C-alpha positions in Angstrom: 23.3 -257.5 50.5 22.4 -259.2 53.8 24.9 -261.6 55.4 23.6 -265.1 54.9 26.4 -266.6 57.0 24.6 -266.8 60.3 23.8 -269.5 62.8 20.2 -270.7 62.3 20.0 -272.0 65.9 21.8 -269.5 68.2 22.0 -272.0 71.0 24.3 -274.2 68.8 26.9 -271.4 68.3 29.2 -272.6 71.1 29.1 -276.2 69.8 29.9 -275.1 66.3 32.9 -273.0 67.5 34.2 -276.0 69.4 33.7 -278.2 66.3 35.5 -275.6 64.2 38.5 -275.5 66.6 38.7 -279.3 66.6 38.7 -279.4 62.7 41.4 -276.8 62.6 43.6 -278.8 65.0 43.1 -281.9 62.9 44.3 -280.2 59.7 47.1 -278.3 61.5 45.8 -274.8 61.2 46.5 -272.4 64.1 43.0 -271.1 64.5 42.4 -268.8 67.5 39.4 -267.2 69.1 38.5 -263.9 67.5 40.2 -262.4 64.5 42.0 -264.8 62.1 42.6 -262.5 59.2 46.2 -263.5 59.1 45.3 -267.0 57.8 45.3 -267.7 54.1 42.1 -268.7 52.1 43.7 -272.1 51.7 44.0 -272.6 55.4 40.5 -271.4 56.1 39.1 -273.6 53.3 40.8 -276.6 54.8 39.1 -276.1 58.1 35.7 -275.7 56.3 36.4 -278.8 54.2 37.3 -280.9 57.3 34.1 -279.8 59.0 32.1 -280.8 56.0 33.9 -284.1 55.7 33.1 -284.9 59.4 29.4 -283.9 59.0 29.0 -286.1 56.0 30.7 -289.0 57.8 28.4 -288.6 60.8 25.3 -288.4 58.5 26.3 -291.5 56.6 26.9 -293.5 59.9 23.3 -292.5 60.9 21.8 -294.0 57.7 
């Protein structure tokens, strides 16, 4: 099965990584560059949830 978790716009990768680090800091997760296999699923999920929350808020402000 192919990996569908890829950046559609490769030029945006640096911005997405910065956004991910900011979201991790906001929820108190010690995310570092590179391997983060020592983090729990709950910690990783909280980062993804925070990113989604911020994206939805930005979209709603633009309406």
